[in-house]
C-alpha positions in Angstrom: -2.6 16.8 -1.0 0.7 16.0 0.7 1.1 12.5 1.9 3.9 10.5 3.4 4.0 7.9 0.7 6.9 5.5 1.0 9.2 6.7 -1.6 10.8 10.0 -2.4 9.0 10.8 -5.7 12.0 10.8 -8.0 9.8 9.7 -10.9 6.2 9.8 -11.7 3.7 7.0 -11.3 3.6 6.6 -15.1 6.5 4.2 -15.3 4.8 1.7 -12.9 1.5 2.1 -14.8 3.0 1.5 -18.2 4.6 -2.0 -17.8 7.7 -1.3 -15.8 6.4 -2.6 -12.5 8.5 -5.7 -12.4 11.6 -3.8 -13.3 11.0 -1.5 -10.5 10.4 -4.5 -8.2 13.7 -6.0 -9.2 15.5 -2.7 -8.5 13.7 -2.3 -5.2 14.5 -5.8 -4.0 18.2 -5.4 -4.9 18.4 -2.0 -3.2 16.6 -3.2 0.0 18.4 -6.5 0.2 21.8 -4.9 -0.4 21.2 -2.0 2.1 20.2 -4.2 5.0 22.8 -6.8 4.1 25.5 -4.1 4.4 24.0 -2.9 7.7 24.7 -6.4 9.2 28.4 -5.7 8.6 28.2 -3.0 11.3 26.4 -5.2 13.7 27.4 -8.9 13.6 31.1 -9.4 12.7 32.4 -8.8 16.2 30.7 -12.2 17.2 33.3 -14.0 15.1 36.0 -13.1 17.6 36.6 -15.1 20.8 37.4 -12.2 23.1 38.9 -14.7 25.5 40.6 -13.5 28.7 39.8 -12.7 32.3 36.1 -12.5 33.1 34.7 -9.3 34.4 32.2 -9.2 37.3 32.2 -13.0 37.1 30.9 -13.0 33.4 32.8 -13.8 30.3 33.8 -10.7 28.3 32.2 -11.8 25.1 28.9 -12.5 26.8 29.0 -9.0 28.2 29.6 -7.6 24.7 26.8 -9.5 23.2 24.4 -8.5 26.0 25.4 -4.9 25.8 24.7 -4.7 22.0 21.4 -6.5 22.4 20.3 -4.0 25.1 21.1 -1.1 22.8 19.3 -2.8 19.9 16.2 -3.4 22.0 16.1 0.2 23.3 16.3 1.2 19.6 13.2 -0.7 18.9 11.2 1.1 21.5 12.6 4.5 20.2 11.7 3.4 16.7 8.0 3.1 17.6 7.8 6.9 17.4 10.7 7.7 15.1 9.8 5.2 12.3 6.1 6.1 12.5 6.8 9.8 12.1 9.6 9.6 9.5 8.7 11.4 6.2 9.8 9.7 3.0 12.3 12.3 2.0 14.2 11.8 5.2 14.5 8.0 5.2 17.7 7.7 3.1 19.4 10.4 5.1 18.3 8.7 8.3 19.9 5.4 7.2 23.2 7.1 6.5 23.2 8.9 9.8 22.3 5.8 11.8 24.9 3.6 10.2 27.5 6.4 10.5 26.8 6.6 14.2 27.2 2.9 14.5 30.5 3.0 12.7 31.8 5.7 15.1 30.8 3.5 18.0 32.9 0.7 16.5 35.9 3.0 16.1 35.5 4.0 19.8 35.3 0.3 20.6 38.8 -0.1 19.2 40.1 2.9 21.1 38.6 2.2 24.5 40.2 -0.4 26.8 38.4 -3.4 28.2 35.9 -3.8 29.7 34.7 -0.2 29.3 34.4 -0.6 25.5 31.3 -2.7 26.0 29.5 0.6 26.4 30.6 1.3 22.8 28.7 -1.8 21.6 25.6 -0.6 23.4 26.0 2.7 21.4 26.5 0.6 18.3 23.2 -1.3 18.7 21.3 1.9 19.6 21.0 3.3 16.1 21.0 0.1 14.1 17.7 -1.1 15.5 15.9 1.5 13.4 17.5 0.8 10.0 15.1 -2.0 9.2 12.0 0.2 9.6 13.5 2.9 7.4 14.3 0.4 4.6 10.9 -1.2 4.9 9.3 2.2 4.5 10.5 2.2 0.9 8.6 -1.0 0.2 5.2 -0.8 1.8 2.0 0.3 0.2 2.5 -1.5 -3.2 0.8 -4.3 -5.0 4.1 -6.2 -4.9 4.9 -5.4 -1.2 5.0 -9.1 -0.1 7.5 -9.9 -2.8 9.6 -6.9 -2.0 9.7 -7.5 1.8 10.4 -11.2 1.3 13.5 -10.1 -0.6 14.4 -7.8 2.3 13.9 -10.6 4.9 16.2 -12.8 2.9 19.0 -10.4 3.8 19.0 -11.0 7.5 18.8 -14.8 6.9 21.9 -14.7 4.7 23.9 -11.8 6.0 24.5 -13.1 9.5 26.8 -15.9 8.3 28.5 -13.9 5.6 29.4 -11.0 7.8 30.8 -13.3 10.4 32.9 -14.9 7.7 34.3 -11.4 6.9 35.2 -10.9 10.5 37.0 -14.3 10.6 38.9 -13.4 7.4 40.0 -10.1 8.9 41.2 -11.8 12.1 43.2 -14.2 10.0 44.8 -11.2 8.3 46.1 -10.0 11.6 43.5 -7.4 12.5 43.0 -7.3 16.2 39.7 -8.3 17.9 39.1 -4.8 19.0 39.6 -3.2 15.6 38.1 -6.0 13.5 34.4 -4.8 13.9 35.3 -1.3 12.6 37.3 -2.7 9.7 34.5 -5.0 8.7 32.1 -2.1 8.7 34.5 0.0 6.6 34.6 -2.7 3.9 30.8 -2.4 3.4 30.6 1.4 3.7 30.9 2.2 -0.1 28.4 -0.6 -1.1 26.0 0.7 1.5 26.1 4.1 0.0 25.4 2.7 -3.4 22.4 0.7 -2.2 21.0 3.7 -0.3 21.2 5.7 -3.5 19.3 3.0 -5.2 16.6 3.3 -2.6 16.2 7.0 -3.4 15.6 6.3 -7.0 12.6 4.0 -6.4 9.4 5.9 -7.6 6.6 6.6 -5.2 3.7 4.0 -5.1 1.6 4.5 -8.2 -2.1 5.5 -8.2 -2.9 1.8 -8.8 -0.8 0.8 -5.8 -2.6 3.4 -3.6 -6.0 2.2 -4.8 -5.1 -1.4 -4.1 -3.2 -1.0 -0.8 -4.1 2.6 0.5 -1.8 5.6 0.8 0.7 5.6 3.7 1.2 8.5 6.0 3.6 9.6 8.7 1.8 9.1 12.0 1.5 11.7 14.8 1.1 10.7 18.4 -2.7 11.0 18.2 -2.6 8.8 15.0 -0.7 6.1 16.8 -2.8 6.3 20.0 -6.0 6.2 17.9 -4.9 3.1 15.9 -3.9 1.1 19.0 -7.0 2.0 21.0 -9.3 1.2 18.1 -7.8 -2.2 17.4 -6.4 -2.9 20.9 -7.7 -6.5 21.3 -6.5 -7.7 17.9 -3.2 -5.9 18.1 -2.6 -7.3 21.6 -3.1 -10.9 20.4 -0.7 -10.3 17.5 1.9 -8.9 20.0 1.6 -12.2 22.0 2.2 -14.3 18.9 5.2 -12.3 17.8 6.7 -12.3 21.3 6.5 -16.0 21.6 7.9 -16.6 18.1 10.7 -14.2 18.6 11.7 -15.9 21.9 11.6 -19.3 20.2 13.6 -18.0 17.3 16.3 -16.7 19.7 16.4 -20.0 21.6 16.9 -22.0 18.5 19.6 -19.6 17.1 21.6 -19.1 20.3 21.6 -22.6 21.6 22.0 -24.6 18.4 25.3 -26.2 19.2 24.0 -27.5 22.6 20.7 -28.6 21.0 22.5 -30.5 18.2 24.7 -32.3 20.7 21.7 -33.4 22.7 20.1 -34.6 19.4 23.1 -36.7 18.7 24.2 -34.7 15.7 27.5 -33.0 14.8 27.2 -29.3 15.5 29.3 -27.8 12.7 28.8 -24.8 10.5 27.8 -26.9 7.4 24.8 -28.4 9.3 23.7 -24.9 10.4 23.9 -23.7 6.8 22.1 -26.6 5.3 19.1 -26.4 7.6 18.8 -22.6 7.2 19.0 -22.7 3.4 15.9 -25.0 3.3 14.1 -22.9 5.9 14.8 -19.7 4.0 13.7 -21.2 0.7 10.4 -22.5 2.1 9.6 -19.3 4.1 10.3 -16.9 1.2 8.3 -18.9 -1.4 5.3 -19.3 0.9 5.2 -15.7 2.3 6.2 -14.1 -1.0 3.4 -16.0 -2.7 0.8 -13.9 -0.9 1.5 -11.1 -3.4 -0.7 -13.1 -5.9 -3.8 -12.4 -3.8 -5.4 -9.1 -4.7 -8.2 -8.9 -2.2 -6.8 -7.4 1.0 -9.1 -9.2 3.4 -8.5 -12.5 1.8 -4.7 -11.9 1.8 -4.8 -10.9 5.5 -6.5 -14.2 6.4 -4.1 -16.1 4.1 -1.2 -14.6 6.1 -2.9 -15.7 9.3 -3.3 -19.2 7.7 0.4 -19.1 6.9 1.0 -18.6 10.6 -1.3 -21.5 11.4 0.7 -23.6 9.0 3.8 -22.7 10.8 2.4 -23.7 14.2 1.1 -27.0 12.6 4.6 -27.8 11.4 6.0 -27.1 14.9 3.5 -29.5 16.4 4.3 -32.1 13.8 8.0 -31.7 14.5 7.5 -32.1 18.2 5.3 -35.1 17.9 7.6 -36.7 15.3 10.6 -36.2 17.6 8.7 -37.5 20.7 7.8 -40.7 18.8 11.2 -41.2 17.3 10.0 -40.7 13.7 12.2 -37.7 12.9 16.0 -37.4 13.0 17.8 -34.4 14.4 18.2 -32.8 10.9 14.5 -33.1 10.0 13.5 -31.9 13.5 15.6 -28.8 13.4 14.6 -28.0 9.8 10.9 -28.3 10.6 11.2 -26.3 13.8 13.0 -23.6 11.8 10.4 -23.6 9.1 7.5 -23.6 11.6 8.7 -20.6 13.5 10.0 -18.5 10.6 6.7 -18.8 8.6 4.8 -16.7 11.1 7.9 -14.5 11.9 8.3 -13.5 8.3 4.5 -13.3 7.7 4.4 -10.4 10.1 7.0 -8.6 8.0 5.6 -9.3 4.6 1.8 -9.5 4.9 0.0 -9.2 8.2 0.5 -5.5 8.9 0.7 -4.5 5.2 -2.7 -6.0 4.5 -4.2 -4.9 7.8 -3.4 -1.2 7.0 -4.7 -1.7 3.4 -7.8 -3.4 4.7 -8.7 -0.8 7.3 -7.4 2.1 5.1 -6.3 3.8 8.4 -3.9 6.7 8.6 -1.0 4.4 9.4 2.2 2.7 8.2 3.6 -0.8 8.8 6.8 0.5 10.2 5.0 1.7 13.3 3.2 -1.6 13.8 6.3 -3.7 13.2 8.2 -1.7 15.8 5.4 -2.1 18.4 5.7 -5.9 18.1 9.5 -5.9 17.5 10.1 -3.9 20.7 8.1 -6.5 22.7 9.8 -9.4 20.9 13.3 -8.1 21.6 12.4 -7.4 25.2 11.6 -11.1 25.5 14.9 -11.8 23.8 16.8 -9.7 26.4 15.0 -11.6 29.2 16.3 -14.8 27.7 19.8 -13.4 27.4 19.8 -12.2 31.0 18.6 -15.6 32.3 21.2 -17.4 30.2 24.1 -15.1 31.1 23.5 -14.1 34.7 21.3 -16.8 36.1 22.1 -20.3 37.3 21.1 -21.7 33.9 21.7 -25.4 33.9 18.6 -26.6 32.0 18.7 -29.0 29.1 18.6 -26.8 26.1 16.7 -29.3 24.0 14.0 -29.7 26.6 13.8 -25.9 26.9 13.3 -25.7 23.1 10.6 -28.3 23.2 8.8 -26.6 26.1 9.0 -23.2 24.4 7.8 -24.7 21.1 4.7 -26.3 22.7 3.9 -23.1 24.5 4.2 -21.2 21.2 1.9 -23.7 19.5 -0.8 -23.7 22.1 -0.9 -20.0 23.1 -0.3 -18.6 19.6 -2.9 -20.9 18.0 -5.5 -19.5 20.5 -4.4 -16.0 19.8 -4.5 -16.6 16.1 -8.1 -17.8 16.2 -9.0 -14.8 18.4 -7.3 -12.4 15.9 -9.2 -14.0 13.0 -12.5 -13.6 14.8 -11.8 -10.0 15.9 -10.9 -8.6 12.5 -13.6 -10.5 10.7 -16.0 -7.5 11.0 -13.5 -4.7 10.5 -14.5 -2.4 7.6 -12.4 0.2 5.8 -12.8 3.7 7.1 -12.8 6.8 4.8 -9.3 7.8 3.9 -7.9 10.8 5.8 -5.9 13.7 4.5 -3.1 15.0 6.6 -5.4 17.8 7.7 -7.8 15.2 9.0 -10.6 15.7 6.5 -12.1 12.6 4.9 -12.2 12.1 1.2 -14.0 9.3 -0.7 -12.4 5.9 -0.6 -11.6 4.1 -3.8 -14.0 1.7 -5.3 -14.4 -1.5 -3.3 -11.7 -4.0 -4.3 -12.7 -7.1 -6.2 -11.7 -10.6 -5.1 
């Protein structure tokens, strides 16, 4: 039987079944973290530049650049719903190389093209990069240690944003122009990226024990995707709403931090941002990664939903504490960050991974992540358009508080509905690529 398991089978399952599972996990975390970390060098360094000058069409040039790249990145998420779902394991590494290569070419064109027309180049830069995460995640799903592996992957986008911006600042200080700095920053990370992609190709396929515990993973045809969404439409719809609200809240907190800190009476400098995010990253990764200790897929799925509920509880606590004057700005921003990132990362690490394992559907988590991600980034684009092109004079702190309360109330209701909906879902017989059923493994033990 040919399956689209997550890894190119460079080695047999025997190594994972004879005591080398943790060594493989360490290798996989390093490869995934490094690969996605390097990808950020092709996406984020340009934001370190000021791009000051005459506005175009009444809008600051840098705002146009950021919006252009975000639009390309968002469109990439919609394209990725199909591309990531259908990608076979042996094509994933090649796909990463091609996508990042296209993004680098776009950055070179950005340096060659005069203002303001080079903003189109950043749209073309974001267009391929939005699919890299799904390809990297494909190497990690379907394993007994998937939560731990994906938690390591998620750490990359928490850390890489600041580091790659620092690289861009360093290049500007060395005399590299604003137009050529993004391509130069990407070039620095090109060789390390190749090394980490090679590491991804050396990860063995999920072992027979992994497949028994989490279910085999397949590339999904159009009929597979349609069938899955139709079968679980109410539950998936509620999960989409939760992810959409959390993504919008995450964007508000990230993009308007300087204004929010000023309104809180704090000093909005880079050290404050770093300190709060380090605590947030540590708490989020420990809690979400800990779900790997739960063997029963149904129990782990509900533990992931409970993690989301914990996040919304922390959000409510932070809001009430701020309203009553019990929390300072530092504590408030840290708790808000922890409260929104707990559910955000839970989607990446556990919710869809355990849902596929629980249902034993012909599916993969890359498809499901891109369904919710495309909706989430569409919401982000809406916020960017309102911020950049609308008469946006609202108090950012009050906007954050309003968005947080909306997220708490609506997401909690959707969370309860999701838990109720999936409570009676039972595993279906596993399907071969030809569509014939074969017996499922023995029922899992708690």
